[in-house]
N, C-alpha and C positions, 0 to 999 in steps of 0.2 A: 504493500499499499504506500502510496505518497505520503512523506512527512508533512507537519503542519507548515514548514517551512517552505516545501516545494508547492503546496496548496497556497500559501500565502502569495508567493511569487507567480503562479498562475493566475491569481486574482488581480494582481498588480500590473503585470507585463504582459499577460494574455499568451503566455506559453511557459512550458518547463521542459527540461532536457533529463531524462533518465539514462545513466549510463550501464552498459552490460545488463540492459533488462532482458536478454535472451542470451542463451548459451550457445557456443559455437555451433554444437551439434543441430541444434533447431536452424540457425541460420543457413547452415548448409542444406538442409531438406527445402527450405525455402528457396534457396538459390537453385537446387536440383529441380523443383516445381517449376520456376521461372523459365530454366533452360528448356524445358520441354514446350513450353509455349513459343519459344524463340526459335527452336528446331520446326514447328510447325509453320512460323512465319517466313521462313526461307523458301519454302513452296507457294508461298501467295503472290498472287498480283494485285490484290485489292484487299481493302479493309474488311473483316467480317463483324460479325454481331459481338465477337469477343476481342479480336486482336486488332489494333489501330497501328497501321505501319508508319515507319519514320518516312516522312517525305521533304525533310528539311533541305535546305539549300546546300549544307556541309555533306549529304549524303552523295556520293559520286558513282553510285551504280554497285552492282554485285547483288549478293542473294539479299531480299528483303529484311529489315530489321524491324523488330518490335518497338513502337513508340510507348503504346499503353495497353495494359491487360484489363479490360473491363469487366467488373465484378468477378475476379478470380475465385473468390470464395464459392461462388455457383457452380465452378467447374473444375474444382480440384480440391480434395480432401485437406491438403495441408494448409491452404489458404482459409477453407471451411474452419478448421480447428484453431487457426491463430485468430480469427474474429471472435471466437468465443473463450479465449485463453483467460482462464481465471485471474491472474494477477494484473490483466489490462482491464478485465470488467470491474476489479477492486478500486483501480485508478480511476477508472471514470465515475465509478461510484461515487468516489470521493469528491468529485468536481461537480457532478451534475444529478446526483442523488441516485436511489437504488433501484428505480424502475427505468430502465434502458431498452432503447430502439435501436438497432442497427439502421444507418442511412445508406451507406455504399460502402465498397471497398473499388480500390483501382491500383495496379502497380505501374509507375511510370518509369521508363527507362531513358537514359542519356547515353548517348554512344559517343566516342572520341571524335574530335573534329569539329566541334561547335555544335552540336545537337543539343536539342531539348530545352530550350529558354521558355519560361512561363512569366508573363508580364504580372507587373504588381496589381494585385486585387485583395479583396475579401471575400471567403467563401459564401458569407452572408448577402453578397451581392447576387449570386447565382440562385440561392435557394432560402428566402427569408420565412419564418416560422412565426408563430404566436408568441414565442419566447426564444432568448438566444441560449439556452442551455445545449448547445451543440459543439462539437469538438472533433479533432481530427489528431489519429495517434499516427506519425510518421515512422518506419521501421526500416533502418538502413540494412541493405543486404550487402551493400558495397560500401567502401570508403566515401562520404560525402563531403566534399572539401570544398573550398573556394574555387579551386582550380577545376573540380567536376560539377559545378553548378549547385552547389548546396543550397537549402534554404535560407531565404534572408527575410527578417521581419522587423516592424516598426513598433517596438516595445511601447505598451500603453495604448496603441492605437484602437485595441477593441473597445475603449472608454470613450472615444473621440466621436465627434459628428460622421455620420456615414458620407463616404466620398463617393461620387456618382461614376458608373461603372458604362454610362454610353458615351456616343460621340454623332453629331448631327443626328439626333434623335432616335438613334438606334443602339441596341446593347452591344456593348462589344467586349464584356467581360473583363475588362481592366480599367484602371483609373487613369487619367489623363497624366502625361509628362508634366511634371512642375505643381501638381497637386500637394505633393508632400516632400519633406526635405530627405533626400536620400542619404545625408550624411548621419542622420540618425539611425540607420539600419544595422542590423547585428546579423553577423553571421552564425548558423546554427551547423557548424561542423559535427559530424558524427561518424563514429566507428562501427563496423557490421556488430549488429546486436543492440546499439544504442537507438533510443526512441527520442522522439520530441513529441508533445502534445500542446496544439494551439487551439484557440477559441476562435469559433465562427466568424467574429468580427474583426479578427486581427488582421492588418495589412501585411502582405507577404508575397514574395515573388522568387525567382531564382533565373540565374544565368545560364548560359549555354556551357556545354561540357568540353572545356580546354585542356583535359588530361588525356593520358594515354590508355585509360581503361574506363569501361563502362560504369554508369551509376544508376542503381535501381533502388527505389524507393517503394516500398508498400504501405499505400494509404487506407486507413480505417476509420470511417466515419460513424459517430454515435450521437443521438438525440435523446433527450429525456422524453418520456414515454407520453407526457402531456405537452410536448411542443409539436404543434400541428402546420404541416406545410401550407402556405397562402396561395401557392401557384397550382393551377390545375394540371398542368402538365407533370408536376412531381408528386401528384397524387396515385397510389397504387391501382391496380386494375379492380379490386375488389376487397372487402372486409377480409376475408380468410388470408389473404397474403399480407394485409398490413398487421394483423394480431399475429401472424407468426415472425414478424420482425422483432418481437419482444425477446431480448436474450437474458435479462434478469428482472424480477419483480414481476408487476403486474400492468397489464394495458388499461388505459384510460378513455373515457368518451368524454372527458373535460378537458377543453383547451385552456390551459394556464395563459391568460394574456400578461403580457410585461409591456412596459412603456420604452419599447425597442424603436430606433429610426428603421424606417424601411422604404426602399426605393424597389418598385416592381419591375423585375428585369424584361422589359419590354422595350419595343418589338424585338423577337428574335426567331431565328428558322430554327425549329425545334430538333431537325435533324442533325444539326451542328453539334460538333464536340468542342471543349474549351481550346483546342488550339485552332480550329477553324475559326471560331468567334473571335479569338483575340487577334487574328490575322487581319481583321477589320480596323484593327487601332492603327491611325495613320502614322504615328512616329513611336516607335519601339523604345522603352527605357534602357535596352541593353545595346542600342545602336544610333548613332547619329543620323544615318541616311533614313528615309521612311521606308516602311515595308514595300 
């Protein structure tokens, strides 16, 4: 479980880092599972419902490479077990309460040569709820360093006014360049088995991978059971599926309303993923030239 000091840091800064949260043998199993998806990707010529391919400018050809594995816990038992890993649920319970629903999982891969940047944004900009007791656990499968494009955050930004994620009237999934002070950014460098936990309203981004090895990060999103999504496209297909998302505690039909700032992420093309949406941003946070 998190210590009182770690919980206080999360409340104040919007994130906390836990070193050696997983033993090496568990990290090895996660890597092997990720490698299996990577091998599938080598034979693909386009995205599937599970695998999103790297189409960055840095990719110069050769076998296809995985950029993102979507909902890996639905497709491999190793990732399914990680979502319900009891120590992780204990940490989540200490931050958002005993009734916990899973929100999403994904595995993001950044390859050597400048692949995989994610523009600055807050997750809350994508999926506002009736309250903001949502968080993300990021699990390092490889060294996540400044060179390989580690997560960067603006401490305390989860307590600040919500920044706009639109440009020219369209949702672009990122805040405009110049809307915050990048000098305030903190780099969260992780070794394999380390994790970070960040608040849904924390401003964060990550640069491209300029190292010589890939950087894979498993992301697991959790929500309090009484946090209800405000957007129709984020609603599940039916009540049984919604109820099955409870990982600990009991479901709730009461939506807890909290005074959180909300900007509805519209208009947006529903089929677009994060990378496609962010390409609509006219100026990148990680390059001087426009996209």
